[in-house]
C-alpha positions in Angstrom: 40.4 29.4 -3.2 39.5 32.0 -5.8 36.3 32.9 -3.8 38.4 33.3 -0.6 40.9 35.7 -2.4 38.1 37.8 -3.9 36.4 38.2 -0.5 39.7 39.1 1.2 40.5 41.8 -1.4 37.0 43.2 -1.1 37.3 43.4 2.7 40.8 45.0 2.4 39.6 47.8 0.2 36.4 48.3 2.1 38.0 48.9 5.6 39.1 52.5 5.0 35.6 53.7 4.2 33.6 51.4 6.4 32.8 54.0 9.0 31.4 56.4 6.3 29.5 53.9 4.2 28.8 50.6 5.9 25.7 49.9 3.9 27.5 50.4 0.6 30.3 48.1 1.7 27.9 45.3 2.5 26.3 45.6 -0.9 29.8 45.5 -2.5 30.7 42.3 -0.6 27.6 40.6 -1.7 28.3 41.6 -5.3 31.9 40.1 -5.1 30.7 36.9 -3.5 28.0 36.5 -6.1 30.5 37.0 -8.9 32.9 34.5 -7.4 30.1 31.9 -7.1 29.6 32.0 -10.8 33.0 30.1 -11.1 31.1 26.9 -10.2 28.2 27.4 -12.6 27.7 25.6 -15.8 28.1 21.8 -16.4 30.2 19.6 -14.1 30.9 16.0 -15.0 32.2 13.1 -12.9 32.5 9.4 -13.1 33.5 6.5 -10.8 34.3 2.8 -11.3 34.5 0.4 -8.4 35.5 -3.3 -8.9 34.7 -6.4 -6.8 36.9 -9.1 -8.2 38.0 -12.3 -6.6 39.0 -15.7 -7.7 40.5 -19.0 -6.5 41.5 -22.0 -8.6 42.0 -25.4 -6.9 42.8 -28.7 -8.6 42.7 -31.8 -6.5 41.8 -29.9 -3.3 42.9 -31.4 0.0 40.2 -32.4 2.4 38.8 -29.3 4.0 40.9 -27.1 1.8 38.0 -25.3 0.1 36.8 -25.0 -3.5 37.5 -22.7 -6.4 35.6 -19.5 -6.7 35.2 -16.7 -9.3 33.5 -13.5 -8.5 32.9 -10.6 -10.8 31.2 -7.3 -10.1 31.4 -3.7 -9.3 29.7 -0.3 -9.6 29.8 2.4 -12.2 28.5 5.9 -11.5 28.3 8.8 -13.9 27.1 12.3 -13.0 26.3 15.4 -15.1 25.1 18.4 -13.1 24.3 21.8 -14.3 24.1 24.9 -12.1 22.8 28.3 -13.1 22.0 31.5 -11.2 18.4 30.6 -10.8 18.2 26.8 -11.5 19.9 23.5 -11.1 19.7 20.2 -13.0 21.4 17.1 -11.5 21.7 13.7 -13.3 23.2 10.4 -12.1 23.4 7.0 -13.7 24.4 4.1 -11.4 25.0 0.5 -12.4 25.6 -2.1 -9.6 26.2 -5.6 -10.7 27.7 -8.8 -9.1 27.9 -12.5 -10.1 29.9 -15.4 -8.7 30.6 -19.0 -9.6 31.6 -21.6 -7.0 33.4 -24.9 -7.5 31.1 -27.9 -7.3 31.2 -30.3 -4.3 28.2 -32.4 -5.3 26.7 -33.7 -8.6 23.4 -32.1 -7.5 25.0 -28.7 -7.1 24.0 -26.3 -10.0 26.8 -25.2 -12.3 27.1 -21.6 -13.6 27.0 -18.0 -12.3 24.8 -16.8 -9.6 23.7 -13.2 -9.3 24.5 -11.3 -6.2 23.4 -7.8 -7.2 21.8 -6.2 -10.2 20.6 -2.6 -10.2 20.5 -0.1 -13.1 19.2 3.3 -11.8 18.9 6.8 -13.4 18.0 9.9 -11.3 17.3 13.3 -12.8 16.2 16.4 -10.7 15.5 19.9 -12.0 14.6 23.0 -10.0 14.0 26.6 -10.8 13.9 29.3 -8.1 10.7 31.0 -7.1 10.8 34.7 -7.8 12.3 36.5 -4.8 13.5 33.3 -3.1 16.9 31.8 -2.6 15.9 28.5 -1.1 12.6 27.5 -2.7 12.4 25.9 -6.1 9.7 24.4 -8.4 10.6 21.6 -10.7 10.4 17.8 -11.1 12.2 14.6 -10.2 12.6 11.5 -12.4 13.7 8.0 -11.4 14.1 5.1 -13.8 15.2 1.7 -12.5 15.6 -1.8 -14.0 18.0 -4.7 -14.1 20.7 -5.7 -16.6 20.9 -9.5 -16.8 18.4 -12.3 -17.4 17.9 -14.2 -14.2 16.1 -17.5 -13.4 14.1 -18.6 -10.3 17.2 -20.3 -8.9 19.0 -17.0 -9.1 21.4 -18.4 -11.7 22.0 -16.7 -15.1 21.1 -20.0 -16.8 18.5 -22.7 -16.0 19.7 -25.2 -13.5 17.1 -27.8 -14.5 14.0 -28.3 -16.7 11.7 -26.8 -14.0 13.7 -23.5 -13.8 12.2 -20.4 -15.4 13.1 -16.8 -16.0 11.9 -14.3 -13.4 13.6 -11.0 -14.5 15.4 -9.4 -17.3 16.3 -6.0 -18.7 13.1 -3.9 -18.8 11.2 -6.7 -17.0 10.6 -5.0 -14.7 11.3 -1.3 -15.2 10.1 1.3 -12.7 9.5 4.9 -13.8 8.6 7.6 -11.3 7.9 11.2 -12.2 7.3 13.7 -9.4 6.6 17.4 -10.2 6.6 19.5 -7.1 8.6 22.0 -4.9 12.1 21.8 -3.5 13.5 23.4 -0.4 17.3 23.8 -0.3 18.5 25.5 2.9 22.1 25.0 1.7 24.2 23.1 -0.9 24.3 20.0 1.3 20.7 19.4 2.1 17.4 19.4 0.1 13.8 18.4 0.6 11.4 17.8 -2.3 7.6 17.1 -2.1 5.2 16.2 -4.9 1.5 15.9 -4.3 0.9 14.4 -7.8 3.7 11.8 -8.3 3.2 9.2 -11.1 4.6 5.7 -10.5 4.6 3.3 -13.5 5.8 -0.3 -13.5 6.2 -2.1 -16.8 7.2 -5.7 -17.5 8.0 -6.2 -21.2 8.1 -10.0 -21.1 4.7 -11.6 -21.0 5.9 -14.8 -19.2 7.5 -12.7 -16.5 4.5 -10.4 -16.2 2.3 -13.5 -15.6 4.3 -14.4 -12.5 2.8 -11.6 -10.3 6.0 -10.7 -8.6 7.0 -7.3 -10.0 4.0 -5.2 -9.2 2.1 -5.2 -12.5 -1.6 -5.8 -12.4 -2.7 -9.5 -12.2 -6.3 -10.8 -11.8 -7.1 -14.1 -9.9 -10.2 -16.3 -9.6 -11.6 -17.6 -6.3 -9.3 -20.6 -6.5 -6.2 -18.4 -6.8 -5.6 -19.1 -10.5 -4.5 -16.2 -12.8 -7.4 -15.2 -15.1 -5.7 -12.2 -16.8 -2.7 -9.9 -16.4 -1.4 -6.6 -17.6 2.1 -5.7 -18.4 1.9 -2.5 -16.5 0.8 -0.8 -13.3 0.0 2.9 -12.8 0.0 4.6 -9.4 -0.8 8.2 -8.5 0.2 9.5 -5.1 2.5 11.8 -3.1 6.3 11.5 -2.8 8.8 13.0 -0.4 12.5 13.0 -1.3 15.3 14.0 1.1 18.9 14.3 0.1 22.1 14.9 2.0 25.6 15.2 0.7 28.6 16.4 2.7 32.4 15.9 3.2 34.3 15.8 6.4 37.9 15.9 7.7 39.4 17.8 4.8 37.4 15.9 2.2 38.8 12.5 3.4 35.3 11.2 4.2 32.1 11.8 2.2 28.5 10.8 2.9 25.7 10.7 0.4 22.1 9.8 1.5 18.8 9.8 -0.3 15.4 8.9 1.2 12.3 8.4 -1.0 8.8 7.9 0.5 5.8 7.2 -1.8 2.1 6.8 -0.9 -0.3 5.6 -3.6 -3.7 7.4 -3.4 -5.3 4.6 -5.5 -4.3 1.6 -3.5 -3.8 1.4 0.3 -2.3 4.9 0.8 -1.5 4.1 4.4 1.3 1.8 3.1 4.5 3.7 2.4 7.0 2.6 -0.3 10.6 3.3 0.8 13.9 3.6 -1.0 16.7 4.7 1.4 20.2 4.7 -0.2 23.5 5.5 1.6 27.1 5.7 0.5 30.1 6.4 2.7 33.4 7.0 0.9 36.8 6.8 2.6 39.4 8.6 0.6 42.6 6.6 0.2 44.8 8.2 -2.5 44.4 10.2 -5.7 40.8 9.4 -6.6 40.9 6.0 -5.0 38.4 5.4 -2.2 36.8 2.6 -0.2 33.0 2.8 -0.6 30.5 1.4 1.8 27.0 1.1 0.3 23.7 0.4 2.1 20.2 0.3 0.8 16.7 -0.3 2.3 13.8 -1.0 -0.1 10.1 -1.7 0.4 7.3 -1.7 -2.1 3.8 -3.0 -1.3 3.4 -4.2 -4.9 6.8 -5.9 -5.3 7.3 -9.4 -3.9 10.4 -10.7 -2.1 11.6 -14.3 -1.3 10.7 -15.0 2.3 12.8 -17.7 4.0 9.6 -19.3 5.5 11.4 -22.4 7.1 14.3 -20.3 8.3 17.0 -22.5 6.8 19.0 -19.6 5.3 18.2 -20.9 1.8 16.3 -18.3 -0.3 14.3 -19.8 -3.1 13.7 -23.4 -2.0 10.1 -24.9 -2.4 9.1 -24.1 1.2 9.7 -20.4 0.8 7.0 -17.9 -0.1 6.7 -14.7 -2.1 5.3 -11.6 -0.4 6.1 -7.9 0.0 8.9 -7.4 2.5 11.7 -5.1 3.4 14.9 -5.8 1.4 18.3 -4.8 3.0 21.4 -4.6 0.7 25.0 -3.9 1.7 28.2 -3.8 -0.3 31.8 -2.5 0.0 34.4 -2.1 -2.8 37.3 0.0 -4.0 36.4 2.8 -6.4 38.3 5.2 -8.6 36.6 8.5 -9.3 37.4 11.4 -11.7 35.9 14.8 -12.1 36.0 16.4 -15.5 
């Protein structure tokens, strides 16, 4: 609003002399617009909390009446962005977590909480304008991703039997990706970043988990397929492209945020492209409350997924296999957001 008023005042005072000094008036308008834009500079903070809660308690259920259920989860996002005349620095922390517990209908059914989602991700992007340019920047992008909770092969938070074992935990694994490069920002909604020397580091802190050969760390095998040695880490060097789009529609009632990451490892099958494509569609409801629809596509040639080999819709049974594959994730939840 303040920007609009300043521009209106500038035009009002410029009209009487426009015929005599059009070039001077144009320069003055640019100065006013530039001064008004400084209102949005400095640090801006925002946070959002979305909850996915549901529960049903049934004692002595009637036949066909269902079972009890307890579901807990949600998403927490925190952002701290800094804007200066010649640079920007954007930071976001996202925590997505979900667990559920179902009533038992068989003595063979495991008891406890199952994990439905677990992502802890930090993004930080810095850019500084090239001299004489308004749209080109040099800088770097950092992404750190791990999980929050200890999880077993059965996908439960505790072991379901003596044969169950831990497959992931906090910092097992952790992915760190650092990409120095150049950024092109044609406007405030869209940006493209490219790095020809992106570093990709995977680290698995737990030795037992690192030995499983599922998270991308280096593992050596003999001719019989037996593990002979392993490393807790993996280092890749390649090129990365990052595209970002953020916009609002219909008087800020709908907002869309998308990010696409593409990485090619020079050192190992560069023709295989790792993909992380995240999307969030927010539908404004009332005073900071919104309905968020979240979708994500993930592929990494070094990270293994559970493949439903026998197509029985059960992921993790003995007939399934582990191999690189595309993972699709979707979620929807109510979220409350606040800008500081």
